[in-house]
MIGU-416038 format. One record per residue (C-alpha): residue in one letter; x, y, z. Coordinates in pm, 1 decimal, decimal comma. Layout:
BEGIN
+------+----------+----------+----------+
| code |       c1 |       c2 |       c3 |
+------+----------+----------+----------+
|    A |        X |        Y |        Z |
...
+------+----------+----------+----------+
//
This chain:
BEGIN
+------+----------+----------+----------+
| code |       c1 |       c2 |       c3 |
+------+----------+----------+----------+
|    M |   1000,3 |   -244,4 |   -459,2 |
|    E |    840,0 |     27,1 |   -249,3 |
|    I |    821,6 |    401,5 |   -299,1 |
|    I |    795,4 |    640,7 |     -6,7 |
|    S |    764,3 |   1015,1 |     32,2 |
|    K |    948,2 |   1277,7 |    235,6 |
|    P |    953,9 |   1655,3 |    250,9 |
|    A |   1273,3 |   1786,1 |     87,6 |
|    G |   1388,4 |   2114,6 |    235,1 |
|    G |   1042,7 |   2160,4 |    382,9 |
|    N |    889,2 |   2266,6 |     52,0 |
|    K |    874,4 |   1966,1 |   -177,8 |
|    R |    742,0 |   1616,9 |   -162,7 |
|    S |    981,5 |   1353,1 |   -285,9 |
|    S |    957,8 |    983,6 |   -364,4 |
|    Y |   1229,3 |    737,9 |   -267,7 |
|    I |   1268,8 |    411,5 |   -457,7 |
|    Y |   1410,0 |    105,9 |   -281,6 |
|    T |   1468,6 |   -248,5 |   -402,1 |
|    H |   1476,2 |   -565,0 |   -193,1 |
|    T |   1748,8 |   -803,5 |   -308,7 |
|    R |   1751,8 |  -1115,5 |    -95,1 |
|    N |   1664,3 |  -1245,6 |    246,8 |
|    R |   1959,6 |  -1217,3 |    484,0 |
|    L |   1984,7 |  -1254,2 |    858,0 |
|    P |   1941,7 |   -907,3 |   1012,8 |
|    N |   2276,6 |   -765,8 |   1121,3 |
|    H |   2158,4 |   -692,4 |   1473,5 |
|    C |   2037,3 |  -1046,4 |   1545,2 |
|    K |   2259,5 |  -1163,5 |   1830,6 |
|    R |   2101,5 |  -1493,5 |   1932,2 |
|    V |   2328,8 |  -1792,8 |   1879,7 |
|    G |   2193,0 |  -2022,3 |   1612,4 |
|    A |   1946,3 |  -1766,1 |   1479,3 |
|    T |   1857,9 |  -1804,6 |   1113,6 |
|    A |   1694,7 |  -1584,8 |    853,1 |
|    T |   1367,2 |  -1771,0 |    900,6 |
|    D |   1358,8 |  -1707,9 |   1276,0 |
|    G |   1185,8 |  -1411,9 |   1428,9 |
|    W |   1452,6 |  -1145,0 |   1478,6 |
|    L |   1574,0 |  -1074,5 |   1828,4 |
|    P |   1587,9 |   -700,7 |   1901,2 |
|    S |   1934,7 |   -591,6 |   2007,0 |
|    H |   1795,2 |   -420,2 |   2317,0 |
|    C |   1673,3 |   -751,0 |   2462,4 |
|    K |   1924,7 |   -838,6 |   2734,4 |
|    R |   1742,7 |  -1113,7 |   2924,3 |
|    V |   1933,0 |  -1441,5 |   2924,2 |
|    G |   1755,3 |  -1705,1 |   2719,5 |
|    A |   1522,8 |  -1460,4 |   2551,3 |
|    T |   1395,6 |  -1557,0 |   2209,0 |
|    A |   1248,2 |  -1359,8 |   1923,9 |
|    T |    894,3 |  -1446,9 |   2029,6 |
|    D |    940,8 |  -1347,9 |   2393,9 |
|    G |    850,0 |  -1012,7 |   2537,0 |
|    C |   1160,0 |   -800,0 |   2582,5 |
|    G |   1060,1 |   -561,4 |   2859,2 |
|    P |   1090,8 |   -184,0 |   2821,6 |
|    K |   1171,1 |    -65,8 |   2472,7 |
|    N |   1505,4 |     99,6 |   2411,4 |
|    I |   1472,0 |    450,5 |   2274,0 |
|    R |   1721,2 |    362,4 |   1997,7 |
|    D |   1448,7 |    151,1 |   1838,9 |
|    K |   1253,5 |    467,4 |   1755,0 |
|    A |   1310,6 |    699,8 |   1461,0 |
|    C |   1411,9 |   1052,6 |   1558,2 |
|    P |   1109,3 |   1281,4 |   1504,6 |
|    Y |   1339,9 |   1575,7 |   1433,8 |
|    W |   1537,3 |   1373,8 |   1177,7 |
|    L |   1210,7 |   1272,1 |   1013,7 |
|    A |   1123,2 |   1640,9 |    988,5 |
|    G |   1468,6 |   1718,0 |    849,2 |
|    N |   1593,3 |   1941,1 |   1133,3 |
|    C |   1776,0 |   1722,1 |   1388,9 |
|    K |   2087,7 |   1901,5 |   1519,9 |
|    H |   2270,7 |   1582,4 |   1620,4 |
|    A |   2478,3 |   1344,6 |   1412,4 |
|    G |   2332,8 |    997,3 |   1378,0 |
|    D |   2547,7 |    832,5 |   1647,1 |
|    D |   2506,6 |   1125,8 |   1887,9 |
|    C |   2127,8 |   1131,8 |   1880,2 |
|    K |   1941,8 |    910,0 |   2126,2 |
|    Y |   1694,6 |    823,8 |   1847,7 |
|    L |   1758,9 |    646,4 |   1519,2 |
|    H |   1889,6 |    821,7 |   1207,3 |
|    S |   1843,9 |    537,1 |    961,4 |
|    H |   1605,7 |    426,0 |    692,6 |
|    V |   1641,0 |     53,1 |    758,3 |
|    I |   1635,1 |   -150,0 |   1078,3 |
|    G |   1704,8 |   -520,8 |   1061,2 |
|    G |   1881,9 |   -581,3 |    732,5 |
|    S |   2106,7 |   -447,8 |    458,8 |
|    D |   1922,3 |   -596,6 |    163,2 |
|    V |   1722,0 |   -286,6 |     70,8 |
|    T |   1906,8 |    -63,7 |   -173,1 |
|    F |   1835,0 |    305,1 |   -221,3 |
|    L |   1802,6 |    384,4 |   -592,3 |
|    T |   1693,2 |    742,7 |   -639,0 |
|    K |   1480,7 |   1031,6 |   -512,0 |
|    L |   1212,9 |   1199,5 |   -722,3 |
|    V |   1116,7 |   1553,2 |   -615,3 |
|    G |    820,8 |   1744,1 |   -753,3 |
|    H |    497,7 |   1743,7 |   -551,5 |
|    D |    468,1 |   2074,9 |   -366,0 |
|    N |    436,1 |   2008,5 |      6,4 |
|    K |    137,8 |   1778,7 |    -48,3 |
|    P |     74,9 |   1409,5 |     17,6 |
|    I |    123,4 |   1167,7 |   -271,2 |
|    R |   -205,8 |    989,2 |   -329,8 |
|    G |   -118,6 |    744,8 |   -604,7 |
|    I |    178,4 |    580,2 |   -778,1 |
|    A |    158,9 |    365,5 |  -1091,0 |
|    F |    401,2 |    199,8 |  -1331,7 |
|    P |    259,5 |    174,3 |  -1686,0 |
|    S |    312,2 |   -197,4 |  -1738,4 |
|    H |    317,3 |   -195,3 |  -2117,9 |
|    S |    586,7 |     62,5 |  -2185,8 |
|    G |    903,9 |    -93,6 |  -2048,3 |
|    T |   1059,1 |    251,8 |  -2065,9 |
|    G |   1116,4 |    310,6 |  -1695,0 |
|    R |    831,1 |    556,9 |  -1658,1 |
|    L |    652,4 |    614,3 |  -1331,9 |
|    C |    338,5 |    816,7 |  -1264,0 |
|    S |    255,8 |    989,2 |   -937,1 |
|    A |    -35,3 |   1203,8 |   -825,2 |
|    G |    -67,2 |   1426,2 |   -520,6 |
|    D |   -288,3 |   1670,3 |   -339,2 |
|    D |   -114,6 |   1948,2 |   -532,0 |
|    N |   -354,9 |   1850,8 |   -815,1 |
|    K |    -66,7 |   1741,1 |  -1035,5 |
|    L |     -3,3 |   1420,2 |  -1221,3 |
|    I |    370,0 |   1378,4 |  -1285,7 |
|    I |    523,9 |   1139,9 |  -1539,8 |
|    W |    877,5 |   1050,6 |  -1428,3 |
|    D |   1172,7 |    916,6 |  -1621,4 |
|    C |   1323,5 |    677,4 |  -1366,0 |
|    Q |   1660,5 |    684,7 |  -1542,4 |
|    T |   1706,8 |   1061,6 |  -1530,4 |
|    G |   1474,2 |   1155,3 |  -1243,0 |
|    Q |   1310,7 |   1420,7 |  -1460,6 |
|    G |    935,3 |   1470,0 |  -1436,4 |
|    T |    671,5 |   1618,4 |  -1664,3 |
|    D |    370,3 |   1780,7 |  -1498,7 |
|    M |     17,5 |   1721,0 |  -1623,6 |
|    P |   -208,0 |   1985,6 |  -1460,1 |
|    L |   -560,5 |   1868,9 |  -1383,3 |
|    N |   -745,2 |   2200,2 |  -1361,3 |
|    G |   -758,9 |   2194,9 |   -983,1 |
|    E |   -909,7 |   1845,7 |   -958,6 |
|    E |   -799,6 |   1640,4 |   -659,5 |
|    I |   -666,6 |   1293,6 |   -742,0 |
|    G |   -766,4 |   1024,8 |   -493,5 |
|    C |   -592,1 |    726,9 |   -656,9 |
|    L |   -406,5 |    603,1 |   -966,6 |
|    L |   -424,7 |    275,0 |  -1156,5 |
|    S |   -232,0 |    151,6 |  -1461,0 |
|    E |   -375,3 |   -132,0 |  -1670,3 |
|    G |   -235,8 |   -214,8 |  -2014,6 |
|    P |   -209,9 |    106,8 |  -2214,7 |
|    W |   -455,7 |    286,7 |  -1986,3 |
|    L |   -382,8 |    513,7 |  -1692,3 |
|    F |   -680,5 |    589,8 |  -1466,3 |
|    A |   -714,4 |    862,1 |  -1202,8 |
|    G |   -989,9 |    885,1 |   -943,1 |
|    L |  -1128,2 |   1239,4 |   -924,9 |
|    P |  -1423,0 |   1410,0 |   -755,8 |
|    N |  -1737,4 |   1286,1 |   -933,7 |
|    A |  -1542,9 |   1121,3 |  -1219,1 |
|    V |  -1266,5 |    890,0 |  -1335,5 |
|    R |  -1017,6 |   1025,5 |  -1590,3 |
|    A |   -868,2 |    776,0 |  -1836,8 |
|    W |   -567,3 |    825,3 |  -2065,7 |
|    N |   -459,3 |    583,1 |  -2336,7 |
|    T |    -82,8 |    628,1 |  -2337,5 |
|    L |    -46,7 |    472,7 |  -2683,8 |
|    T |   -312,7 |    667,7 |  -2873,1 |
|    L |   -300,5 |    972,8 |  -2641,6 |
|    T |   -678,6 |    947,6 |  -2604,3 |
|    E |   -831,6 |   1110,1 |  -2295,5 |
|    L |  -1173,1 |   1006,9 |  -2162,2 |
|    T |  -1384,4 |   1116,3 |  -1864,9 |
|    L |  -1607,7 |    857,2 |  -1697,0 |
|    D |  -1899,6 |   1023,4 |  -1521,5 |
|    G |  -2124,5 |    872,8 |  -1257,5 |
|    P |  -1944,0 |    872,4 |   -920,5 |
|    R |  -2086,7 |   1089,6 |   -644,0 |
|    G |  -1801,2 |   1248,3 |   -454,2 |
|    Q |  -1432,5 |   1159,2 |   -455,8 |
|    V |  -1317,9 |    832,0 |   -613,4 |
|    H |  -1085,5 |    677,3 |   -352,8 |
|    T |   -984,1 |    343,5 |   -509,3 |
|    L |   -979,0 |    171,2 |   -849,2 |
|    A |   -947,4 |   -189,7 |   -965,8 |
|    V |   -980,3 |   -395,9 |  -1283,2 |
|    A |  -1168,5 |   -726,9 |  -1276,9 |
|    S |  -1354,5 |   -947,9 |  -1525,5 |
|    G |  -1291,6 |   -700,5 |  -1806,4 |
|    M |  -1435,5 |   -412,0 |  -1605,6 |
|    L |  -1303,3 |    -98,6 |  -1440,6 |
|    L |  -1436,6 |    -58,4 |  -1085,6 |
|    A |  -1432,0 |    253,7 |   -870,1 |
|    G |  -1493,7 |    286,6 |   -495,9 |
|    T |  -1654,9 |    619,0 |   -412,4 |
|    H |  -1717,2 |    863,8 |   -131,2 |
|    D |  -2085,1 |    776,3 |    -98,4 |
|    G |  -2017,3 |    404,8 |    -36,3 |
|    S |  -2108,2 |    277,4 |   -381,6 |
|    I |  -1890,5 |     90,1 |   -630,8 |
|    L |  -1933,2 |    170,4 |   -999,8 |
|    A |  -1835,7 |    -59,5 |  -1287,8 |
|    W |  -1763,8 |     19,4 |  -1654,7 |
|    K |  -1690,3 |   -205,5 |  -1952,0 |
|    F |  -1473,9 |    -94,2 |  -2242,9 |
|    N |  -1640,0 |    -85,0 |  -2584,5 |
|    A |  -1362,4 |   -124,7 |  -2841,8 |
|    A |  -1591,3 |    -34,0 |  -3133,6 |
|    S |  -1674,0 |    308,3 |  -2992,1 |
|    N |  -1352,1 |    343,6 |  -2790,9 |
|    T |  -1552,8 |    431,0 |  -2479,1 |
|    F |  -1616,4 |    293,9 |  -2131,2 |
|    E |  -1984,1 |    210,4 |  -2081,5 |
|    P |  -2156,4 |    184,3 |  -1739,9 |
|    A |  -2206,1 |   -179,7 |  -1641,6 |
|    A |  -2332,6 |   -179,7 |  -1282,5 |
|    S |  -2356,4 |      2,7 |   -951,7 |
|    L |  -2291,4 |   -199,0 |   -635,6 |
|    A |  -2455,5 |    -65,8 |   -320,0 |
|    G |  -2415,9 |   -189,5 |     36,2 |
|    H |  -2144,8 |      0,0 |    220,7 |
|    T |  -2272,2 |    274,1 |    450,3 |
|    R |  -1957,0 |    488,7 |    428,0 |
|    R |  -1690,3 |    556,7 |    167,8 |
|    V |  -1513,3 |    269,3 |     -8,9 |
|    V |  -1135,2 |    307,6 |     23,2 |
|    S |   -992,0 |    -26,5 |    -93,7 |
|    L |  -1064,1 |   -284,2 |   -364,4 |
|    A |   -915,5 |   -620,4 |   -467,3 |
|    S |  -1035,0 |   -877,6 |   -719,6 |
|    G |   -985,1 |  -1236,6 |   -826,4 |
|    A |  -1178,4 |  -1537,3 |   -961,9 |
|    D |  -1496,3 |  -1343,3 |  -1046,9 |
|    R |  -1502,7 |  -1195,4 |   -697,3 |
|    L |  -1458,6 |   -836,1 |   -588,4 |
|    Y |  -1355,7 |   -747,3 |   -232,3 |
|    S |  -1422,0 |   -397,5 |   -102,1 |
|    G |  -1302,0 |   -232,6 |    218,2 |
|    S |  -1477,3 |     65,2 |    370,1 |
|    M |  -1480,0 |    323,3 |    643,1 |
|    D |  -1781,3 |    137,1 |    781,0 |
|    H |  -1522,9 |   -118,9 |    911,6 |
|    T |  -1647,8 |   -399,0 |    685,6 |
|    I |  -1524,0 |   -596,7 |    386,8 |
|    R |  -1785,2 |   -697,2 |    133,4 |
|    V |  -1748,9 |   -987,3 |   -109,4 |
|    W |  -1922,2 |   -940,7 |   -444,6 |
|    D |  -2009,6 |  -1188,6 |   -720,5 |
|    L |  -1908,1 |  -1011,3 |  -1042,1 |
|    E |  -2144,6 |  -1220,0 |  -1253,7 |
|    T |  -2455,3 |  -1118,6 |  -1060,9 |
|    F |  -2317,7 |   -800,4 |   -895,9 |
|    Q |  -2463,8 |   -922,2 |   -567,1 |
|    C |  -2296,5 |   -904,9 |   -225,9 |
|    I |  -2249,5 |  -1264,6 |   -109,0 |
|    Q |  -2075,8 |  -1204,2 |    226,1 |
|    T |  -1996,8 |   -922,2 |    467,6 |
|    L |  -1687,2 |   -954,4 |    689,0 |
|    R |  -1706,0 |   -762,1 |   1016,9 |
|    D |  -1391,2 |   -855,4 |   1212,4 |
|    H |  -1213,7 |   -517,8 |   1178,3 |
|    T |  -1293,9 |   -240,2 |   1424,3 |
|    S |  -1174,2 |     53,9 |   1214,7 |
|    V |  -1128,6 |    160,3 |    851,2 |
|    V |  -1024,9 |   -122,2 |    616,3 |
|    M |   -744,4 |     62,0 |    438,4 |
|    S |   -605,5 |   -200,4 |    200,0 |
|    L |   -681,5 |   -546,7 |     59,4 |
|    L |   -448,4 |   -799,7 |   -102,8 |
|    L |   -515,2 |  -1137,0 |   -263,9 |
|    W |   -230,3 |  -1386,9 |   -226,0 |
|    D |   -290,3 |  -1735,2 |   -366,8 |
|    Q |   -609,9 |  -1858,4 |   -199,0 |
|    F |   -591,7 |  -1604,3 |     84,1 |
|    L |   -730,7 |  -1255,6 |    131,9 |
|    L |   -521,3 |  -1018,2 |    344,3 |
|    S |   -667,9 |   -701,3 |    491,7 |
|    C |   -526,7 |   -420,1 |    700,8 |
|    S |   -688,6 |   -152,0 |    910,0 |
|    L |   -636,8 |    146,7 |   1133,7 |
|    D |   -728,1 |    -94,4 |   1416,2 |
|    N |   -356,4 |   -194,8 |   1408,1 |
|    T |   -412,3 |   -538,3 |   1256,4 |
|    V |   -341,3 |   -736,4 |    943,3 |
|    K |   -590,4 |  -1019,6 |    901,1 |
|    V |   -559,1 |  -1331,0 |    685,2 |
|    W |   -882,7 |  -1475,6 |    551,5 |
|    A |   -935,5 |  -1824,7 |    409,7 |
|    A |  -1237,1 |  -2004,9 |    269,1 |
|    T |  -1413,8 |  -2268,4 |    475,5 |
|    S |  -1559,8 |  -2587,2 |    331,0 |
|    S |  -1880,1 |  -2392,4 |    261,9 |
|    G |  -1689,6 |  -2131,9 |     61,9 |
|    A |  -1737,5 |  -1852,6 |    316,1 |
|    L |  -1436,2 |  -1652,2 |    430,1 |
|    E |  -1323,4 |  -1649,7 |    790,4 |
|    V |  -1021,6 |  -1508,1 |    974,2 |
|    T |   -750,0 |  -1770,9 |   1005,0 |
|    Y |   -476,1 |  -1546,6 |   1144,4 |
|    T |   -448,9 |  -1195,2 |   1291,4 |
|    H |   -119,7 |  -1007,6 |   1305,1 |
|    N |   -103,1 |   -715,5 |   1547,8 |
|    E |     98,2 |   -399,2 |   1488,3 |
|    Q |    158,2 |   -113,1 |   1730,8 |
|    H |     23,8 |    136,5 |   1478,7 |
|    G |   -249,2 |    160,8 |   1219,0 |
|    V |   -171,9 |    -14,0 |    889,7 |
|    L |   -233,4 |    197,9 |    580,7 |
|    A |   -146,4 |    -24,1 |    283,6 |
|    L |    -35,9 |   -373,9 |    183,4 |
|    C |    178,6 |   -484,9 |   -108,0 |
|    G |    298,8 |   -834,3 |   -198,1 |
|    M |    609,7 |   -921,1 |   -398,0 |
|    N |    868,0 |  -1195,0 |   -454,0 |
|    D |   1237,2 |  -1129,0 |   -398,0 |
|    D |   1508,2 |  -1243,7 |   -639,1 |
|    Q |   1494,6 |  -1591,0 |   -485,4 |
|    A |   1117,1 |  -1612,9 |   -546,3 |
|    K |   1056,0 |  -1581,8 |   -172,5 |
|    P |    725,2 |  -1407,0 |    -98,8 |
|    L |    735,9 |  -1083,4 |     99,5 |
|    L |    461,3 |   -867,7 |    244,8 |
|    L |    513,7 |   -491,7 |    276,4 |
|    C |    301,0 |   -307,1 |    531,9 |
|    S |    289,5 |     72,0 |    538,4 |
|    C |    210,7 |    195,3 |    890,0 |
|    N |    112,1 |    536,1 |   1017,9 |
|    D |    426,4 |    559,3 |   1233,6 |
|    N |    609,0 |    657,5 |    911,2 |
|    S |    748,3 |    311,3 |    844,2 |
|    V |    722,9 |     29,4 |    593,4 |
|    R |    760,9 |   -314,3 |    750,5 |
|    L |    876,0 |   -610,5 |    541,4 |
|    Y |    755,7 |   -956,0 |    640,5 |
|    D |    844,3 |  -1299,8 |    512,8 |
|    L |    527,6 |  -1472,9 |    396,7 |
|    P |    538,1 |  -1844,0 |    488,6 |
|    S |    412,1 |  -2090,1 |    229,2 |
|    K |    139,5 |  -2202,1 |    468,8 |
|    I |     26,6 |  -1857,9 |    572,8 |
|    K |   -260,8 |  -1980,4 |    786,3 |
|    S |    -29,4 |  -2195,6 |    996,4 |
|    Y |    252,5 |  -1954,1 |   1074,1 |
|    R |    296,0 |  -1604,4 |   1201,0 |
|    L |    441,6 |  -1333,4 |    978,4 |
|    L |    818,6 |  -1306,1 |   1024,0 |
|    L |    951,1 |   -951,7 |   1041,2 |
|    A |   1245,1 |   -903,5 |    804,1 |
|    M |   1313,9 |   -530,7 |    841,3 |
|    V |   1167,1 |   -185,5 |    894,7 |
|    I |   1213,0 |    112,2 |    661,9 |
|    Y |   1141,3 |    446,1 |    826,3 |
|    L |    988,8 |    709,7 |    604,2 |
|    E |   1129,1 |   1060,1 |    621,8 |
|    S |    789,2 |   1226,5 |    617,3 |
|    G |    513,8 |   1364,8 |    829,1 |
|    R |    240,2 |   1132,9 |    938,8 |
|    P |     20,7 |   1015,5 |    649,8 |
|    R |   -322,7 |   1171,9 |    657,3 |
|    P |   -588,0 |    897,1 |    690,4 |
|    A |   -918,4 |    932,5 |    513,1 |
|    N |  -1183,3 |   1110,4 |    717,6 |
+------+----------+----------+----------+
//
């Protein structure tokens, strides 16, 4: 499932919810004998004998989303416009569920589903300094004003909801209605993660702060401060006593969470490392350098790039999921206002990512971190 934002009537920010049902052959795939596991053949490719992996020559304009439609003011009907008026290219197995409207003309910075509740609640935070709790059945939202504090990210873990703020992390226990403020960060908190019983926060000054929860005192106590990045930390991922951090200094650092020491620095990206994802034994990273990289451990235990996937636009975020047939999918949010869905092969280091479909976002361009 993926949630995307669009301006509604030019004044509101809205969230769309889509579900992915199953892997079907894209409707526009014309090649004889093509299957759902093949690379899809764009309908504009007219060369005889062309395959999905071949270059297709000049791009047809109908493969681009209409910029006026994205802004909500195209004067043409969908079939009359030379650009696309459609959310999905390449498949019919994404279903629109609902639209949630509430953030006032501001980007949405964080979305979280409280995992413990099972009540269909969703939390969103935006640059309008509001945290909204949504009822996904009714579409109604309840605002939680934050006294003008900008939210950089959201994280839900058990009964806790965490928000990254300037110079602090705010924590709410949704069962006991307890609210705590965790001091220590310098500048905006851009990313949060939970690992080895700790809450970790990536900050504007390049440091990563860690807290441990003390059940006896019902407080989060400082555990460590990890220093090494030279610019702000914007992405975190964790697994197997390791923490992975991506930064605006173009590097990924690997941290041992027992010693809090940096054990490797990965320097293959040439721009901001926007998002990190652990999938089985692989680390996936994406960047504004237009790439998604797959990292695997060598015999010495060090990580190295085993595959690089190139996009035409910067990649803002990664999300992994299984469809209803337990087939792994990778969702890539790009700064051309699209979410691209890829089939993840079982041997990811041996195969390229297979594009399943593209969902265009009805929104202005996402604002990358400065």
